[in-house]
C-alpha angles and dihedrals in degrees: 000000000000088000090056094050094049096050109138118230109285143153101236135036124180125184115167138170097353098127092225096156124195094329092084096054097083093047096072094083103105102045114146117257087227091066111126102173131037123176122183098164122170094350094136091235119178136180124043124326112234117251089233089079089061094051097069102117096197098044109127103163126044133177115170149141139230129056117338110236128204090245089077084088089073092074093092094166097047112129102170122046114177113173100149119149096005099129092242116168140178121051131325110262111244087222087080084084089071092069093089094159093061117124097165122048119173122163096149126143097032134109101250112155136187126051131322106263112245087217088079086078086078091070093091095158091058118120099163119053119173127167099146124145100029133111098255119151139183123057135306108273108244087217089075085083085084089074092092095165093055115132104161121043119176126169100146123146100028133110098257119152142186129048127330097251118247089221088077087075086076090069095090097172098058113130099168130037121174116177096148126139097030133106102257109155105200148349109258110251090232090057089072124070123224088275091053089244120142117242125235104094092197095050115126101164126046122167119180099148126138099028133112096258117158136183133052128342110278111223112223121225119273090253093065119122103167119036121176121174101143126140098036134107103256118157137192127047137304109266112231089230088081085079088072088075092091094171096054111138104170124028114181115170096145126142100033134110097254118146144173124075127320109253110252090222091070088082097065112011098103130040088196099053110128103161130035112175117175098151124147101024133109101257116151136183122054136323111260112268095202104095107141131209121272093024119153099225113142102161126041117172125175097151118149103025134106099255116151143174125067126321110270112252091213087078085082086075090065094088093161093055114132102164124040112173115172098148126142099030135106099257110156114200147106118270106291098236088171088075087078085080090072102095098192100046110135104158124041116176118174099147125145099022134108100267112148146173129052126319097233119243088208122147110283134190119253089250097059107125089337093152096042113130102164122041119175118172096148126141098029134107102258115153139189129041126343111266100258092168091060091046092058091055097053094107094161088064092052105054137018110241100184120067093200126054111260137176123235117247103002102171136146100328093317121109124192112237136177140189117235131182117237121172089350092303125113112234124185115222102207089192125029117218111215089232092058110106131174141167119198117178096150127140098030133107101259117151139183127054130326105259115247089219088077086078089072091067092088097168096046109131106183126033122178120175096149128139099031132106099258117158138189130049130322102262116248087220090074086078086073091067091097095170095049114133101168134025125177118184095152127140098028133108099257118156138190129046130320105257111250088215090074089078087078089072095099095175094053108125101160127042126173118177096148126139098029134108099255122151141189134041122338110239114256133213140047114019093357089069089065099055120098135215095276089068088068106029117142097025101113094183097058123103140178135052128017090021119081091230108090123213118250097034122120097220110095120225115267114271119250115277111263111250092238089067099046097097093050099036096116096047094047099050099032087068094056104268114150129204094258094050093049095047093046090050091047091051094047092048091051092051091047091051092051091049093050090048090054092050092049090048090056095047119072113257090229096056124104091238090059092053091049092051091048090054092048091050092048093052093043094053099034097119121089092241097055093041085063092052096048090048088066 
């Protein structure tokens, strides 16, 4: 603290990241009146800042910590105010409006609450305005339209409500607007011109995602490069005039209620387009077949619409494509083997469509799908053998290339995401680690054996081959999948024993082998001691923990309950009936029914005896349960 008190007169003082705490507060008493810049960033200051700091007449730049007092309004000549990440709370002091020389105003990443003071409209020299990541509420003051010099306007991640005021259209010099992650309800009608195009001819970044916006799709100005308006409630169609934005780089309009057809021009309107995300809307018709050569597209997502027809062959021109997600549509086509020509493809999702036919096991080059990390072809109508030739080319599922953990597709405020199925539940991965790998071919009509080559995918984490018609044994090579966390082979026709070697899969958290024809002892130890009965249901030949049937006993496990008894299972066995009694009764009843049928066949249907027998049979089998049996 002695050093602070003996500072010689100077023009600039910087103290950063020293963790000095409240001890330093009282030391700022002898600062020179000629000081023009004071930075106290990340010093973990607490307590109350002395008023003397705010009586420095020549101070033009201030970064500090602690609680923001009203006396900050005394710094009449301040031009730069940087208070980001200082743990400020309470409301913004209205005296901030006295700082009329300010050009830079950043109070982001704090805990300010209350409304935005209308006095901030006095800061007419301001060109940078940032209050994002606070707890501000209320609406945007319409008086902020007085900030004519404003270039950068960021209020994202607050609790702001109401309409986005039309007066903001007066701020002609805006180049960036970020109002995302608030509760804005609509775009003021006056904010749109007669062509329903947003103003701000110099705007290159507009982020309105995660609000409550309703109404028609607002067309951004032609200057736009990054346009985010996802997670709202927009309706109507996409006007084709959006294709005039020839510099557009990221277009994210996902999670709305937009409909109509996708404009064909979206395939070739911008040489700079990197991301096109239209997922979770109501678009119908076909995917544009206008993708041109040498385009920059890396992410194309149409998941969760009603698109149909075949897959457009012009996608082969998207040689930079990393993510292709067309799941949950009505696309009707054979497997697009020509996609193997896309050298950068990392995510391929075609699930829940109408793809059909075999996935050819033709000869492929060593580069086919070599960078693929996520493959989801589930819930289609594929037939034939599993594509072993593709499996042997999945190099990205064999070795880890990156030493450090990275996320796929981190670019300019857009983050690649994908939905995967784990334990039958759909889970959205909002960020995709490059080490995350999965293969989901479930709910198709594949047959034949599980290829041994799958064992080469040593960093595969999720494998789902359930609900097919696969036969043969579980390959021993699956024990090589040392990173495997989930495996689902249920509802197939697999035979033989469960390989004991699978106990070496120490990361395995989910196992489903139910509804197969497996036999023998269940492997014991390690992760296998954590799995419950439902992992093995429907395999009558299995024994050992966790099943009640122990290995080495002569008594076979009880047969599955006949479907005709399912509705009345509880009432039958709660009263003491055992399996043998029920089955004996069922057999006797069947023989008795056949005998009575033979007698009635021999007796004329018009005789009295026939009528008597019919009445006896009707009374005997009057209950719902026995009507089911006699119907057999």
